[in-house]
C-alpha positions, 0 to 999 in steps of 0.5 A: 649245709656242708656245701655252704660250710666248705669254703670256710673249712678250706680257709681255716685248714689253709690258715692252720697250715700256714701257721704250722709252716711258720711255726716250724720255720721259727722252731728250726731257726731256734735250733740253729743258735743264730749267733753261735760262732767260735769265740776268738782265742786270746792272742797268747793262745793263737801264738801257742803261749809263745809271747815273751815279755821281752825281746831275746836280742839285746835292746834299749829299755823304754817304749818305742814311739815318737815321730815318723821314723825317717825324721829321726835319721838326721837327713833333711834331704831324706825327709823331703824325698819320703814326703814326695814319695808318699804324695806321688808314688803310684802304688800308694795312689792305688792303695788309697783308691782301694780304701775309698772302694771299701768305704763304698762297700760299707754304704752298700751294706747299710743300704740293705737295712733300709726300704728299697723303692723302685719305679716301673713303667710297663707296656704289653700288647697281647692277642688272645684266641678263644678256642671252641667259640666259633662264630657263624659266618667266620672262617676261624676262631674268635680272637681279640687283641688289647694293649696294657699300660702300667706304672707303679712305685714298688717298696720292699723292706726286709726286717733284720729279724736275726741281725744278719744284715747287721752282721753284714754291715759290721763285716763291711766296716771291719773290711774297711778298717783292714783296708785302711791299715793295708794303706798304712802298711803300704805308706810305711813300706814306701817310706822304708823303700825310699830310705833304703834306696836313698842310703843305697844311692849314698853308698853308690856315690861314696863308692864312686868317689872312692873309685875315682880317688883309687884311680888317681892313686894308681895313676900317681904310682904309675907315674913314679914307676915310669919315671924309675923305669926311664931312669933304669931303676926298675924293670919292665915288669914293674911298669906292666904291673902298674899299668894293669892296676890302672886299667883295672881301676878304670874298669872299676870306675865304670862299674861304680858309675853304672851302680850310681846311675841304677841307684839314682833311677831306682829312687826316681821310680819310687818317687813317681818320677820318670827314671831319667837318672837326674836326681841330685847326687847324695852326700856322704853317709852321716853318723848313725843316731843312737840306739832306739828302745824296742818296747815289748813284743806285745806292743808290736801286735797293736802297732804294726799296720799289717798286724792290725789289718790281719786282726780286722780280717779276723773280724771280717771272717767272724761276721761273715760266718754269722751271716752265713749261719743266719742265712739259714733262718727265715726272713720277714719282708714287707712289700707294697706297690701303688700304681695305675693300670689301663689299656690306654696310656692317657688313663695312667693320669686318671685316679680311677685306674689306681691299683695297689697291693700290700703284702708281708711274708715269712720265707725260710729255707727247708730243703736246699740240698745242703747249700747253706750248710756248706756255706756255713762250713766254708765260712768257719774254715775261712775264719780258722784260716784268718786266725792262722794267718794272723798267728803266722804274720805275728811270728814273722813280725817278731822274727823281723824285730829280733833279727834287726836288733841282733843285726844292728849290734853285730853290724856296728861291731863289724863296722868298728873292725873295718874302720880299724882295717881302713886305718891300718891299710892306709898306713901300710900303703903310705909306708910301702910307697915311701919304701918303694921310692927309696928302693927298699921294697918291690912294686908288688908290695906297693900295689898289694897295699893299695888293693887292700886299702881299696878293699877295706874302704869299699867294705867299710862303705858297704857295712856303713850302708847296711847299718843304716838300712838295718836301722830302717828295717828295725823301725819298720819291724816295730811299726815305724812310729808312723803317726796316728792311723785314724788321721791317715784313714781320714786322709784317704776318705777325703781324697778325691 
């Protein structure tokens, strides 16, 4: 009686053991609190409650916004150059490719939630030796050789019981959004770099024209001094000083030409052109447009693409931490296979050789040496690091805005003083030249007046360019009024 019941008893014990193991895995999963991840603090908490309601530097009242910033600078030539840079700059082409790569990672993450189907075709040839079965008249043991052909379609499907696969999809989505914002930041950076290079080229051309005009002035003075020397009205010292001024001015003209050539090639490089130095010379700098409103510091957090990307990377870290935590829980998977197996390849077309299987399983970690726990701790540290990086980047953004607002006001003030210095230097030069012709002053005073005029005019051109570039820096610090981020994202998705 016991012998007849032993198989049933063994089966019952095995079934009870399996159920107890599954229950243990599920209870372990319940203790892990799968969705427990550190809540994201408020922005003010991340910034240590240092988010003021207004900028400390003086700024115009109103909300920052409007068209793309370069279109507000009143230079059609700059508009065309920025558009060319946005279309042909190779760094932007690479950035757009990274956005499309992030989109493919979303599709890969979504595919993990769908059934997976694989096809298999296998062939094996095997020889077996039957040890201990000698055959009378045989010199060795009995053996057999046979072929095995098999073809099957296998299906597997993991149930997203705890939401781990869903968290992976959300992480991939957030990564795509961060990469798209990186692309927006790159576009803004290239547009700003183009504008700065254009203003640098404009100043270089203005400095070149100033150097040419200064050389002509020094040559005219040399002609006057030489005439007076020939007439015996001035000594050799006056002549040599005038000649030295001309030679120095000629050297300065060569330096100005070199600076203009470098500036031209720099902007050609940004445009994606070969740096041949053939870009049409820029005209003189225009009058700066009126001041712009800077809005509130909190607005920058929702406008700047680099900050939006950092926020999305916090979301990536949060979802990745969930994935790591949920990986410690048991998984339910369904597997099935349908195919045919035979020793003859032709039999694979015969339904009599059909084989199939259907299985479901619950698998969960019990002892892994602490590997999954370490992954959870690593993911949490990455989460904390992403939050610290966001806070650091936000403070850097506030610094850039405050600095640009302060600099624009100070540079405008400095520009006013330099303009007055240029006017006074020109008047002094004219007066000294007139008095020298009348023999009332020495040539040293004339040459010194001319040098001061050149220095003042050169400093004015540099300060004028700095004001324009500071305006560009302010636009970039505020987010650039670059337009709709979703439109740019759609552009990168549709790009080939």
